[in-house]
Backbone bond lengths (Angstrom), bond angles and torsions (degrees), N, CA, C in turn:
res aa  C-N    CA-C-N  psi(-1)  N-CA   C-N-CA  omega(-1)  CA-C   N-CA-C  phi
1 X - - - 1.433 - - 1.504 108.19 -
2 X 1.310 116.98 134.90 1.444 123.72 -179.40 1.519 107.72 -92.44
3 X 1.355 116.49 134.01 1.440 120.66 175.20 1.567 109.21 -94.66
4 X 1.344 116.39 126.27 1.475 117.70 179.17 1.532 110.64 -56.54
5 X 1.378 115.34 147.62 1.466 122.30 -177.46 1.489 111.50 -59.82
6 X 1.357 117.87 -38.86 1.426 120.78 -178.08 1.515 111.36 -64.40
7 X 1.350 116.45 -38.83 1.460 118.02 177.64 1.510 112.41 -66.31
8 X 1.305 116.49 -36.25 1.487 120.26 175.97 1.509 110.06 -62.00
9 X 1.290 118.75 -43.93 1.476 121.29 -179.46 1.476 109.07 -64.43
10 X 1.343 120.24 -43.12 1.483 123.86 -179.06 1.542 109.44 -62.99
11 X 1.362 117.62 -45.19 1.456 121.65 177.42 1.471 112.94 -59.89
12 X 1.331 117.49 -45.69 1.439 124.10 -179.28 1.528 109.29 -61.15
13 X 1.315 118.06 -47.05 1.462 121.99 -178.11 1.526 110.65 -65.47
14 X 1.348 117.53 -37.70 1.441 121.10 178.89 1.552 111.62 -66.01
15 X 1.329 117.56 -35.59 1.464 123.80 -179.13 1.509 112.19 -80.92
16 X 1.352 116.75 -25.36 1.440 118.93 -176.30 1.538 110.45 -74.66
17 X 1.291 115.70 169.47 1.440 121.96 178.50 1.448 110.43 126.54
18 X 1.371 118.14 172.46 1.435 121.11 -176.09 1.521 109.24 -70.93
19 X 1.369 115.94 150.52 1.439 118.98 178.62 1.496 110.13 -67.00
20 X 1.337 118.20 153.64 1.439 122.75 176.93 1.525 110.01 -69.59
21 X 1.337 113.90 164.91 1.456 116.25 179.49 1.492 113.16 -66.36
22 X 1.344 114.65 148.70 1.493 118.50 177.20 1.503 108.91 -64.41
23 X 1.343 119.74 141.06 1.377 125.94 -177.56 1.488 109.36 -111.27
24 X 1.379 115.26 136.59 1.458 121.51 171.94 1.507 105.65 -83.73
25 X 1.306 120.73 125.82 1.421 121.02 -179.49 1.551 112.73 -91.10
26 X 1.332 117.33 11.71 1.449 119.92 178.96 1.486 108.05 -114.33
27 X 1.320 115.96 154.95 1.474 122.28 175.78 1.496 109.19 -82.96
28 X 1.343 119.13 -175.38 1.436 123.72 -177.28 1.546 112.93 -59.23
29 X 1.330 117.58 -24.28 1.466 119.53 -178.92 1.554 109.78 -95.27
30 X 1.343 119.18 8.38 1.485 120.89 175.38 1.538 111.62 79.31
31 X 1.344 116.49 17.22 1.475 117.63 -178.55 1.555 107.19 -93.88
32 X 1.308 119.71 137.19 1.456 119.87 -178.35 1.515 112.77 -64.50
33 X 1.283 114.04 142.26 1.467 117.96 176.05 1.497 108.90 -75.31
34 X 1.358 117.59 157.15 1.472 120.60 -176.86 1.528 116.67 -52.00
35 X 1.361 116.38 -31.66 1.508 119.66 -176.75 1.489 112.14 -84.65
36 X 1.328 119.32 -9.69 1.479 123.04 -175.17 1.545 108.19 -74.37
37 X 1.311 115.44 144.10 1.440 120.75 174.89 1.532 109.33 -141.64
38 X 1.297 113.03 146.65 1.487 119.47 -179.32 1.523 105.64 -131.49
39 X 1.322 113.48 135.31 1.504 119.88 175.96 1.521 108.62 -131.24
40 X 1.345 113.59 123.59 1.489 118.86 178.89 1.541 105.66 -120.93
41 X 1.336 116.81 146.10 1.436 120.41 176.49 1.557 108.58 -140.71
42 X 1.300 114.22 157.91 1.422 122.65 173.98 1.564 109.30 -154.61
43 X 1.297 117.61 142.89 1.425 121.04 -179.60 1.505 111.05 -163.08
44 X 1.310 115.50 157.44 1.441 119.90 173.41 1.514 113.45 153.56
45 X 1.338 113.98 171.62 1.443 121.68 174.87 1.547 104.32 -89.98
46 X 1.373 113.54 136.18 1.475 117.53 -176.83 1.548 110.69 -74.44
47 X 1.346 114.39 123.61 1.464 121.18 179.77 1.544 108.05 -124.77
48 X 1.304 115.84 175.32 1.443 121.51 178.51 1.531 111.06 -92.75
49 X 1.319 118.62 -7.80 1.474 121.34 179.02 1.530 110.94 -79.17
50 X 1.314 115.63 169.24 1.447 121.27 178.88 1.503 108.47 -83.91
51 X 1.331 117.65 81.49 1.473 125.20 -176.56 1.480 111.83 -122.62
52 X 1.319 116.58 -161.41 1.472 119.91 -179.81 1.562 110.33 -83.37
53 X 1.340 118.66 -12.01 1.494 122.43 178.06 1.501 109.07 -135.96
54 X 1.316 117.93 109.86 1.448 121.02 -171.56 1.518 108.97 -117.75
55 X 1.317 116.97 136.81 1.470 121.48 173.93 1.547 110.98 -100.60
56 X 1.308 117.45 140.62 1.441 123.84 177.30 1.474 111.67 -113.05
57 X 1.341 120.55 -24.23 1.424 127.29 -178.38 1.519 110.25 -133.76
58 X 1.295 118.86 97.24 1.465 124.17 -174.72 1.579 108.99 -68.23
59 X 1.309 118.73 -23.95 1.460 120.09 177.72 1.546 111.55 -65.75
60 X 1.360 113.41 -40.47 1.478 118.27 -176.88 1.514 113.93 -92.67
61 X 1.328 117.05 -15.54 1.487 122.21 175.44 1.516 106.15 -132.79
62 X 1.339 115.72 83.08 1.525 120.69 -173.12 1.548 109.68 -61.97
63 X 1.298 111.32 164.71 1.494 121.20 173.66 1.507 109.81 -48.63
64 X 1.329 116.72 129.88 1.483 122.19 178.10 1.560 112.20 90.89
65 X 1.307 116.20 -5.04 1.496 118.06 176.20 1.563 109.16 -69.76
66 X 1.300 116.18 147.43 1.463 122.13 -175.50 1.509 109.93 -152.46
67 X 1.357 113.78 165.37 1.463 119.67 178.95 1.528 109.67 -153.70
68 X 1.332 116.21 161.75 1.430 122.40 172.00 1.510 107.46 -142.38
69 X 1.347 116.08 143.43 1.455 121.36 179.75 1.529 108.75 -138.29
70 X 1.330 114.22 143.10 1.454 121.68 178.33 1.523 107.62 -130.53
71 X 1.309 114.89 128.37 1.555 122.14 175.01 1.478 107.39 -116.81
72 X 1.291 116.08 120.34 1.531 121.18 178.28 1.522 107.70 -123.70
73 X 1.301 115.10 126.11 1.440 120.56 -176.03 1.498 110.86 -131.19
74 X 1.349 116.28 117.40 1.463 123.04 176.75 1.518 108.56 -167.45
75 X 1.310 114.78 165.10 1.466 119.34 174.54 1.515 115.20 57.85
76 X 1.319 118.91 29.88 1.472 122.01 178.61 1.544 113.39 82.23
77 X 1.344 118.83 6.45 1.452 121.49 -179.85 1.548 110.08 -132.59
78 X 1.320 113.17 153.57 1.459 120.37 172.80 1.541 105.00 -125.95
79 X 1.329 115.26 122.84 1.475 123.63 -179.09 1.526 107.11 -115.09
80 X 1.360 114.42 127.46 1.427 122.37 -176.52 1.547 110.51 -126.94
81 X 1.338 116.90 129.66 1.439 123.48 -178.47 1.548 110.59 -125.36
82 X 1.284 115.77 133.39 1.488 122.36 179.27 1.537 109.07 -125.46
83 X 1.335 115.29 136.34 1.468 120.11 173.02 1.545 106.27 -132.61
84 X 1.346 116.80 130.96 1.469 123.35 177.95 1.495 110.76 -123.12
85 X 1.327 114.94 154.30 1.468 122.09 178.40 1.549 106.36 -146.37
86 X 1.350 114.78 145.82 1.455 121.54 171.18 1.508 112.92 83.22
87 X 1.349 121.12 7.83 1.432 121.87 176.57 1.573 107.35 -79.04
88 X 1.307 116.21 -178.40 1.442 119.26 178.17 1.547 109.40 -64.57
89 X 1.310 117.90 141.32 1.448 122.33 -177.47 1.561 111.25 -73.31
90 X 1.358 112.43 149.34 1.476 119.81 174.34 1.477 113.18 49.06
91 X 1.324 116.49 49.01 1.498 121.13 -178.98 1.516 111.25 -134.41
92 X 1.300 115.91 145.43 1.501 120.35 178.10 1.525 109.44 -94.23
93 X 1.329 114.06 139.26 1.485 122.05 -179.97 1.575 105.14 -131.79
94 X 1.284 112.21 153.77 1.508 119.91 170.17 1.493 107.77 -99.77
95 X 1.347 117.18 157.92 1.421 121.63 179.03 1.527 110.16 -159.26
96 X 1.344 115.48 138.26 1.497 119.57 -175.68 1.513 109.26 -147.51
97 X 1.307 117.28 155.80 1.450 120.98 166.05 1.540 107.77 -78.00
98 X 1.379 113.56 142.88 1.480 119.00 -177.73 1.508 109.28 -123.08
99 X 1.317 118.29 162.86 1.451 123.48 -171.86 1.496 115.31 -70.66
100 X 1.322 118.46 -37.48 1.463 124.49 -174.76 1.508 114.93 -112.22
101 X 1.334 117.10 162.28 1.457 118.07 173.77 1.508 113.32 -65.06
102 X 1.283 118.96 160.18 1.511 124.62 175.43 1.508 106.84 -61.91
103 X 1.354 111.78 155.88 1.496 121.27 172.42 1.519 109.20 -143.74
104 X 1.315 112.73 -178.01 1.501 116.17 -176.82 1.519 111.25 -68.16
105 X 1.360 117.74 -25.16 1.447 119.94 174.65 1.557 110.12 -104.64
106 X 1.290 117.17 141.66 1.474 120.37 -174.85 1.552 113.48 -55.08
107 X 1.331 118.00 -32.99 1.468 121.42 -177.37 1.562 112.06 -69.59
108 X 1.319 118.75 -15.32 1.458 121.03 -176.19 1.524 112.37 -60.74
109 X 1.349 118.37 -27.79 1.465 120.92 179.98 1.519 112.62 -71.34
110 X 1.328 118.09 -7.69 1.441 119.66 179.10 1.497 113.81 70.27
111 X 1.369 117.42 -168.28 1.467 121.02 -177.69 1.537 110.59 -78.57
112 X 1.313 113.86 176.96 1.433 121.39 177.71 1.596 107.46 -61.21
113 X 1.338 115.35 141.27 1.449 119.68 171.14 1.502 110.05 -68.30
114 X 1.346 116.80 128.96 1.463 120.48 178.78 1.514 108.13 -123.74
115 X 1.322 114.95 131.19 1.465 117.37 176.60 1.508 109.98 -75.67
116 X 1.357 116.61 -36.13 1.482 121.60 175.34 1.499 104.45 -110.96
117 X 1.334 117.15 107.95 1.517 122.15 -176.51 1.519 110.57 -50.57
118 X 1.320 114.31 132.56 1.475 121.16 176.81 1.520 115.50 81.87
119 X 1.381 117.10 -4.88 1.473 117.84 -178.13 1.543 105.64 -98.29
120 X 1.380 117.14 114.04 1.384 123.34 -179.30 1.533 113.40 -102.61
121 X 1.298 116.40 87.83 1.456 123.86 176.99 1.469 110.76 -163.77
122 X 1.345 118.68 170.18 1.473 118.09 -174.62 1.523 113.29 -73.97
123 X 1.330 120.67 -2.15 1.455 120.41 175.98 1.563 109.57 -86.53
124 X 1.350 115.60 -20.41 1.492 118.88 179.73 1.548 112.08 -108.34
125 X 1.324 114.66 -29.56 1.475 119.60 -178.99 1.551 105.98 -108.24
126 X 1.367 116.06 169.14 1.434 121.11 174.15 1.506 108.08 -106.22
127 X 1.338 117.28 108.78 1.446 123.64 -178.75 1.543 105.51 -105.05
128 X 1.344 114.62 127.10 1.476 120.28 -177.60 1.505 109.41 -131.24
129 X 1.299 118.84 52.15 1.462 122.70 178.84 1.559 107.12 -63.32
130 X 1.327 114.64 150.79 1.519 120.14 -179.49 1.466 108.02 -152.28
131 X 1.355 113.18 163.57 1.468 122.63 174.64 1.500 105.01 -124.65
132 X 1.369 114.93 129.24 1.462 119.99 -179.74 1.563 109.59 -77.27
133 X 1.323 114.78 155.91 1.447 120.83 176.33 1.546 109.83 -89.50
134 X 1.288 118.64 -170.74 1.519 121.60 -176.54 1.503 111.35 -65.80
135 X 1.325 120.60 -17.20 1.524 123.74 174.30 1.468 113.22 -97.21
136 X 1.352 118.59 1.70 1.478 118.98 -177.94 1.500 117.37 84.70
137 X 1.355 115.51 12.83 1.456 120.05 -179.88 1.534 111.07 -98.98
138 X 1.270 117.70 147.81 1.477 120.07 178.43 1.497 111.01 -155.14
139 X 1.333 113.90 165.43 1.503 120.24 -177.53 1.553 106.63 -142.51
140 X 1.275 112.92 153.05 1.489 120.52 173.70 1.544 110.32 -157.09
141 X 1.297 114.38 150.25 1.473 118.35 176.61 1.521 107.38 -145.09
142 X 1.326 112.05 157.91 1.428 120.82 -179.73 1.536 110.00 -143.88
143 X 1.324 117.52 148.80 1.397 123.95 173.12 1.490 110.29 -133.55
144 X 1.372 115.36 120.02 1.432 121.73 179.59 1.497 111.24 -110.63
145 X 1.289 117.39 145.57 1.498 123.24 -176.36 1.528 110.17 -89.12
146 X 1.345 118.52 49.06 1.464 123.88 173.06 1.470 106.71 -153.52
147 X 1.343 114.45 163.39 1.439 123.13 -179.01 1.496 111.68 -113.40
148 X 1.314 117.30 137.90 1.476 122.91 177.15 1.523 109.77 -65.63
149 X 1.288 116.99 147.90 1.474 120.21 172.39 1.508 107.70 -108.72
150 X 1.319 116.92 150.21 1.494 119.72 -179.26 1.482 112.00 -67.71
151 X 1.340 117.62 -21.77 1.461 122.57 178.78 1.553 112.83 -74.72
152 X 1.317 114.72 -21.00 1.477 120.44 -175.50 1.537 108.54 -139.84
153 X 1.325 116.76 91.30 1.462 120.87 179.91 1.485 110.70 -115.43
154 X 1.394 119.79 150.39 1.458 120.65 175.13 1.580 105.23 -72.47
155 X 1.322 114.16 154.35 1.445 120.96 -177.77 1.540 113.83 -103.65
156 X 1.332 116.32 -20.03 1.470 118.34 -176.26 1.545 111.59 -161.12
157 X 1.308 114.96 170.28 1.460 124.58 171.47 1.553 105.92 -117.73
158 X 1.287 116.59 126.47 1.463 122.37 178.01 1.532 109.58 -110.67
159 X 1.314 115.13 131.74 1.449 121.89 170.68 1.544 107.22 -94.48
160 X 1.333 116.59 131.37 1.457 122.72 -177.35 1.535 107.60 -110.44
161 X 1.359 112.92 165.59 1.451 121.74 -174.53 1.528 111.93 -76.74
162 X 1.290 120.34 -20.31 1.466 122.72 -175.77 1.481 110.80 -133.72
163 X 1.337 116.38 158.87 1.470 119.68 172.87 1.530 110.40 -63.55
164 X 1.298 115.57 153.38 1.476 124.29 -178.23 1.582 111.01 -68.33
165 X 1.307 114.51 131.62 1.462 119.70 175.65 1.518 106.97 -73.69
166 X 1.286 118.73 123.48 1.448 122.46 -170.21 1.585 113.27 -90.45
167 X 1.323 117.89 -16.73 1.444 119.74 -179.83 1.540 113.08 -156.59
168 X 1.309 118.40 170.78 1.433 120.10 179.89 1.512 114.03 89.03
169 X 1.306 118.55 -172.78 1.424 123.97 -173.69 1.554 115.03 -65.56
170 X 1.342 114.57 -21.22 1.456 119.36 179.19 1.504 114.14 -104.90
171 X 1.358 117.06 18.45 1.429 121.29 -179.99 1.533 113.79 -48.96
172 X 1.349 114.56 133.15 1.469 119.57 -178.43 1.530 114.46 93.56
173 X 1.358 116.54 -20.28 1.445 120.28 -178.33 1.485 111.41 -70.93
174 X 1.323 117.64 137.46 1.443 120.99 -179.21 1.543 111.63 -138.39
175 X 1.305 118.15 23.24 1.425 122.47 178.83 1.511 115.95 79.68
176 X 1.331 114.13 -166.78 1.446 119.89 -179.30 1.515 114.95 -62.41
177 X 1.343 116.23 157.75 1.463 120.75 176.81 1.533 109.71 -84.32
178 X 1.328 115.48 122.11 1.474 121.13 -176.03 1.524 110.81 -92.96
179 X 1.343 117.33 -45.94 1.468 123.53 -176.19 1.461 110.73 -155.30
180 X 1.362 118.93 165.35 1.468 120.86 -175.67 1.562 107.54 -150.24
181 X 1.317 114.60 140.70 1.398 126.35 175.78 1.565 110.38 -114.70
182 X 1.323 117.49 128.52 1.440 120.33 175.63 1.498 109.49 -79.27
183 X 1.332 115.23 142.12 1.519 119.04 178.30 1.504 108.85 -101.27
184 X 1.312 115.98 141.14 1.471 123.45 176.58 1.477 110.22 -124.78
């Protein structure tokens, strides 16, 4: 179907004009409004360079190991999915969202991201522990009953050497940092 030239001119004129003002999707307390959504991703093969996917322990994340993570937050929920390949076979790892981007040193990623500051449990933090299969592949997902705000976003996902301690004085501990993915 051909669109008459006059109709195209009218449609173009109606759509043209200055962009609308930027809108803050949070209320006065910094809480996301119901229509706001946030999507963060990170992926790559773990290398020793300062890239989007960094390895800190080559014994636990061998050459060629890789991962991808997706964080989607909307409608009062945050859903996070992690897929890994090429790690050690038949092994348990811990994994969490962290406050800062990855860096050359493991500590650069900062502490675990917490939705409720000081609350160390899977309802405030994103815990993505997984067990690899015989080929070193694994998956994990998490659903939290809160929404991320643009003012406070996690900067990375860190894979740890051990599964997360779920209770007691070492709650939240998951051992040394093995590898890190930057979130964008």
